[in-house]
N, C-alpha and C positions, 0 to 999 in steps of 0.2 A: 353075149347074148342080147343084152339090153341095146347095143348099137344097131343090131338087125331090125329093131322096131321102129327106128327113125328113117326118115326119108332125107337123104342128104341134099341141101340146096346146090344151086349152081355156083360157079366160081365167082360170078359178079356179085351175087348175094353175099357169099363169104367174105370177099375183100371189102365190099362196102360196109357190111356190119362190123368187120374188125377195125376199120378205120373209124367209124362212128362210135364204137364201144368206149375208147377212153374219155370222150366227152360226156357220154352218159355216166360213167363212173364219177368223174369230177362233179357233175350236177348233183348226182344222188348224195355224194359225200358232203357237199357244202349245204344241202337242203337238210339232210338228216343230222348232221353233226357240225353246226356252225361254230360252236364253242370250241371243239377240239381243233378245228381248222385255225381259229384265232390263236389259240395257245401254241399249237405246233409251229407257227410262224413267229409270234411275239416273243415267246420266252427265249429262243436262242438269238433272237435279234437284240434283245435288251442284254443278255449275258455278253455277247461279242462286242456290243457297243460300249458297255460300262467297264469291262475288264481293261484296265490300264496296262496290264502286262502284255496284251496281245498287240502285235505290231500292226501298223496302219497299212492297209492294202488297197490299191487304186480301185476306184469303181468300175473302171473298164474290165479289169481282171475279174472282178466278182460278177459282173454281168455275163462275161464269156462263160465262166464256170457255171452260172445258173442256166444259161441257154443250153449247155451240154447236158446238165442234170435233167432238165425238163424233157429234152429230146429223147434220152435214155429212158425216162420214165414211160413216156408215151409208148415207145417200142415195146417195153416190158408188159404194159397193159394191153397191148394189142396181141402180143404172143400168148398172154394168159387167157384172152377171150376168144381167139380164133378156133381152138379145138371145140369148144361147145357150140360156137356159131356153125361149124362144119357138120358136127354130129346132129344137133338138133335144130338148128337155123334160128335159134332164140338167144336170149341174154343168159348168162350163167346164173344159177341160183345164188342166193345170199352167201351160203357157205363157201362157194367158189370164188368169192370176191375178196378174200382175205388178203391174197397177194397184191392185187391192184390197189387196195385201200392202204395197206402197209407201205406201198410204194409211194403213194400220194402224201402220205404223213412225213416220210423220210425226206421227200423233196421239198415239202414246206419248211421242215426243220432246217435243212441245208441251205434253202434260199434265204430264210430269216438270218441265219449265222452269216452267211456271205454279205447280205445286205447291211447287217450290223457292222461288219468290218469295213465295207466300203463307205459308210457314213461316218466313220471315225475321222478326226483331224489330229494333226501332229501336236497342236496347242492344247494345253490342258484346259478343261472346262471347269467352270465354277459349279459347285453343287447347287441344285435347285430343289429346295425341300418340297415345294409344292407339287413340283412335277413328278417328283418320286412317290409321294403320297398318292397322286393321282394314278400313277402306274401300278402302286400296289393294290389300290382299291379296284382298278379295272382288271387286275390280274386274278384276285379272288372272286370277283364278280363273274368273270369268264369261266372260272372253275365251277362256281356254283350254277351257272346257267345250264350246263350240260345236263347234270342230274335232275334239275327242275324240269326241263323240257322232256326228258325221257319219263319222269314220273307222271306228268301230266298226260303224256301219250298213252302211258300204260293204264291209268285210271279212267280215261275217257269212256271206253266200253265196259267199264265195270258193271253197271246196272244190266246192260243187255246180257253179259255173260252170266250174271247171277240168274237172271230169268231163264237162260238156256240150261244151266246146270240144274235148276229146280224142274224143268220140263224132263230132263234126262232121268232124275231121281224118281219122278212120278212114273215115268214109263218103265223104269227098273222095278218098281213096286208092283205095276200091273202085271209084268211078265212074270214075276215070282208067284204072284197069287194065281194066275192062269195055270202055270205049271202044277202048282199044288192042287188045283181043282180038276186038273185033267182035260181042260179045255182043248177042243180040236183046233180052233183058230183064235188068234187074239188080234182084235183091231185097236190101233192106237192113233193118236191124233197126229197129223203131219207136223214135223218139227221145222220151225223157220229158225235155222241157225244164223248167228252173226257172220258177217263177211270174213271176220278174222279166222274162223274154224277152217272152212274150205274142206270139209269132209262129206262123203256120201252119206245120205240119211235114208232111213226106211222109206220105201215107196209102195204103189199099190199092188205091185206084182209080187207074190210070194215066192215065186220060183226063181228070182234073180237075186244077186249079191246087191246090197249087204243083208237083205231079208233073210236069205238061207242061212248066212253066218249067225246072225242074231238069234234066230229060231234054234239053231244047233247049240248055241251057247246056253240058252235057258231051258233046252230040252222040250221045245214046243213043236208040234207038227207044222204050224204055219203062223206067220205073223205079217201083218200088212198095215200100212198106213192109210188112214182115210182123212178126208178134208176137203175143202172147197177146190174145185178144179181138178180132182183126182177121179179116176174110173178104173175099176178093177178089171 
């Protein structure tokens, strides 16, 4: 039923969008989770490079295997994004990008492991204490970087969201008082919501949604929003 609400784009748009989609996924992944990208590559690289029990593999074989992995991953991401591109003509929502992102993480881990094997030499290496200490510090720093960036991104709109919540609380109080007093119509100030919310708010027309829904919830005959630039 939902599919009937969309207008299917042409074949050229679908093919072009499907080819472009993997590069969009990679860009979003590296911008949103740079620490995860570094860890996904670096940890398998260090493990395969440092493990003396693993045999040495030529760089040419590792490069060939990595190219096959990258090609398969690109095809998988194209296949994952093509249905949404055909149905809606747009980019899949975040919840539908789990498979592409998981594939990117796997190919980063596999590439790191292969590059670690390819960088090994048959002659034993002398342990370098300073290098190992730097690697350990960089490893834990990269682990800490991800949560720190996420925390900063979450806290950035905190003040704006608090003001928005206070406005909704005030509107709730007004509606309950109006219902108790039996008022025929309630006027509330227009809500300027943060961009993060993305929901429909009350407007100047009491006969359309969400005004009708809010009025029914509070048991009010009518509810309208008033403010600069609005006309009933």
